[in-house]
C-alpha positions as CSV (number, residue, x, y, z in Angstrom):
1,X,70.3,14.8,-3.6
2,X,70.7,18.6,-3.0
3,X,69.1,20.5,-0.2
4,X,66.5,23.2,-0.8
5,X,67.5,26.9,-0.8
6,X,66.7,28.9,2.4
7,X,64.5,31.1,0.3
8,X,62.1,28.2,-0.6
9,X,62.0,27.0,3.0
10,X,61.2,30.6,4.1
11,X,58.1,30.6,1.9
12,X,56.7,27.8,4.0
13,X,57.9,28.8,7.4
14,X,56.8,32.4,7.6
15,X,53.1,32.1,6.9
16,X,49.9,32.5,8.9
17,X,47.5,29.9,10.0
18,X,44.5,31.8,8.5
19,X,46.2,32.6,5.2
20,X,44.1,32.4,2.1
21,X,46.8,31.1,-0.2
22,X,48.3,27.7,0.5
23,X,51.9,29.0,0.2
24,X,51.1,31.5,2.9
25,X,50.0,29.0,5.5
26,X,52.4,28.4,8.3
27,X,53.8,25.0,7.7
28,X,55.5,22.7,10.2
29,X,58.8,21.6,8.6
30,X,60.8,18.5,9.4
31,X,63.9,17.3,7.5
32,X,65.3,13.8,7.0
33,X,68.0,12.8,4.5
34,X,67.4,15.8,2.3
35,X,63.7,15.5,2.2
36,X,61.5,18.1,3.9
37,X,58.2,17.0,5.3
38,X,55.5,19.8,5.4
39,X,52.3,19.6,7.4
40,X,49.5,21.9,8.3
41,X,46.2,21.0,10.0
42,X,44.2,22.5,7.2
43,X,45.7,20.2,4.5
44,X,44.8,16.5,4.8
45,X,48.0,15.2,3.2
46,X,51.6,15.1,4.2
47,X,53.7,17.1,1.7
48,X,57.3,16.3,0.8
49,X,59.8,18.6,-0.8
50,X,63.1,17.5,-2.2
51,X,65.6,18.8,-4.8
52,X,68.2,17.7,-7.3
53,X,70.5,19.7,-9.6
54,X,67.7,21.0,-11.9
55,X,64.4,20.5,-10.3
56,X,62.4,20.7,-7.0
57,X,60.0,17.9,-6.4
58,X,56.7,18.5,-4.6
59,X,54.9,15.4,-3.5
60,X,51.8,14.5,-1.5
61,X,51.3,11.3,0.3
62,X,47.7,10.2,0.3
63,X,48.3,7.5,2.9
64,X,46.6,5.0,0.7
65,X,48.7,1.8,1.1
66,X,48.3,-0.5,-1.9
67,X,50.8,-3.3,-0.9
68,X,48.3,-4.6,1.7
69,X,45.3,-4.8,-0.6
70,X,44.0,-7.8,-2.4
71,X,45.3,-8.2,-6.0
72,X,42.0,-7.2,-7.7
73,X,41.6,-4.0,-5.6
74,X,45.3,-3.2,-6.1
75,X,45.0,-3.6,-9.9
76,X,41.9,-1.5,-10.0
77,X,43.8,1.4,-8.2
78,X,46.8,1.0,-10.5
79,X,44.5,1.2,-13.6
80,X,42.7,4.3,-12.3
81,X,46.0,6.1,-11.5
82,X,47.3,5.4,-15.0
83,X,44.2,6.8,-16.6
84,X,44.5,9.9,-14.3
85,X,48.1,10.3,-15.3
86,X,47.1,10.6,-18.9
87,X,44.4,13.2,-18.2
88,X,45.9,15.4,-15.5
89,X,48.4,18.1,-16.5
90,X,51.6,18.7,-14.5
91,X,50.7,16.3,-11.7
92,X,51.7,12.6,-11.9
93,X,50.6,9.8,-9.6
94,X,53.0,7.1,-8.5
95,X,53.7,4.5,-5.8
96,X,56.5,4.9,-3.2
97,X,57.6,3.4,0.1
98,X,57.5,-0.1,1.6
99,X,53.8,-0.1,1.6
100,X,53.5,1.3,-2.0
101,X,51.6,4.4,-0.9
102,X,49.9,6.4,-3.6
103,X,51.7,9.7,-4.1
104,X,51.0,12.7,-6.3
105,X,54.1,14.6,-7.7
106,X,54.9,17.9,-9.4
107,X,58.4,18.6,-10.8
108,X,59.4,22.3,-10.8
109,X,62.3,23.9,-12.7
110,X,64.6,25.6,-10.2
111,X,65.7,28.4,-12.6
112,X,62.1,29.7,-13.0
113,X,60.7,28.8,-9.6
114,X,59.0,31.6,-7.7
115,X,56.7,31.8,-4.7
116,X,53.7,32.3,-7.0
117,X,54.7,29.2,-9.1
118,X,55.1,27.2,-5.9
119,X,51.6,28.3,-4.8
120,X,50.1,27.3,-8.2
121,X,51.8,23.9,-7.9
122,X,50.2,23.4,-4.4
123,X,46.8,24.4,-5.9
124,X,47.2,22.0,-8.9
125,X,48.4,19.2,-6.6
126,X,45.4,19.6,-4.3
127,X,43.0,19.8,-7.2
128,X,44.4,16.7,-8.8
129,X,44.2,14.9,-5.5
130,X,40.5,15.8,-5.4
131,X,40.0,14.3,-8.8
132,X,41.9,11.1,-7.9
133,X,40.1,10.6,-4.6
134,X,36.8,11.0,-6.4
135,X,37.9,8.5,-9.1
136,X,39.0,6.0,-6.4
137,X,35.6,6.5,-4.6
138,X,37.2,7.6,-1.3
139,X,35.5,10.9,-1.0
140,X,34.2,10.4,2.5
141,X,37.8,10.1,3.8
142,X,39.3,13.1,2.2
143,X,36.8,15.3,0.4
144,X,35.7,17.9,3.0
145,X,39.1,19.5,3.6
146,X,40.2,19.3,0.0
147,X,37.0,21.0,-1.2
148,X,37.4,23.8,1.4
149,X,40.9,24.6,-0.1
150,X,39.6,24.4,-3.7
151,X,36.8,26.7,-2.8
152,X,39.3,29.2,-1.4
153,X,41.4,28.9,-4.6
154,X,38.3,29.6,-6.8
155,X,37.4,32.7,-4.7
156,X,41.0,33.9,-4.9
157,X,41.0,33.5,-8.7
158,X,37.8,35.5,-9.0
159,X,39.3,38.3,-6.9
160,X,42.3,38.4,-9.2
161,X,39.8,39.2,-12.0
162,X,39.6,35.8,-13.7
163,X,36.3,34.9,-15.4
164,X,34.3,31.8,-14.7
165,X,35.4,30.4,-18.0
166,X,39.1,31.0,-17.1
167,X,38.7,29.4,-13.7
168,X,36.9,26.4,-15.3
169,X,39.6,26.0,-17.9
170,X,42.2,26.0,-15.1
171,X,40.4,23.3,-13.1
172,X,39.8,21.1,-16.2
173,X,43.2,21.5,-18.0
174,X,45.5,21.7,-15.0
175,X,43.8,19.5,-12.5
176,X,41.9,17.1,-14.7
177,X,38.5,17.8,-13.0
178,X,35.6,16.8,-15.2
179,X,34.0,19.8,-17.1
180,X,30.6,19.4,-15.5
181,X,32.1,18.9,-12.0
182,X,34.3,22.0,-12.4
183,X,31.3,24.0,-13.4
184,X,29.3,22.7,-10.4
185,X,32.2,23.6,-8.0
186,X,32.4,27.1,-9.4
187,X,28.7,27.6,-9.1
188,X,28.6,26.4,-5.6
189,X,31.5,28.6,-4.5
190,X,30.7,31.8,-6.4
191,X,26.9,31.4,-6.6
192,X,25.0,30.5,-9.7
193,X,23.6,33.8,-11.0
194,X,20.2,32.8,-12.3
195,X,17.8,35.7,-12.5
196,X,20.1,37.7,-10.3
197,X,19.7,35.2,-7.4
198,X,22.9,33.9,-5.7
199,X,22.9,30.3,-4.6
200,X,24.4,29.5,-1.2
201,X,28.1,28.7,-1.1
202,X,28.8,25.1,0.0
203,X,30.5,26.5,3.1
204,X,27.9,28.9,4.3
């Protein structure tokens, strides 16, 4: 296993707590055996970064332990994750660790990796986790903080000039969020313009 370049670690270490982009948050970084553990109080999952000769692996540990579950419940989770893996682009769900925790993972090519691509990977990872948590019916445990970050991502995409259709396509094709759910999220964040009247944001 190869260590990450100082440049990549710098992206995560020199941020600000109130940053709008995930990559620009100030992350606490710890290293063990070539794996870097990233944490920030605004993100409800522990993130892991590692590297080999050609790729950088970005993973999120949901903390959902499957080894301790009854067989029927465990098989139900496995089935759900396999279905999600077929639907979600870029992100794959897997089990890892002694307790067979549920992880989400994105593999990034080193030769083309930039700060913007890493930020997109963080956004896609978080969006896919929202979809998975919803599918596993664990919304109450995780949803609020994930939704807050997705809301900020949607607002940022609008500021960059992306249309509602482009934002919706991103949420559906990259993160696997259901078409109707993606539309609902966008309307709640940006305001449904019906007759010129803005609906309240979910966070106001």
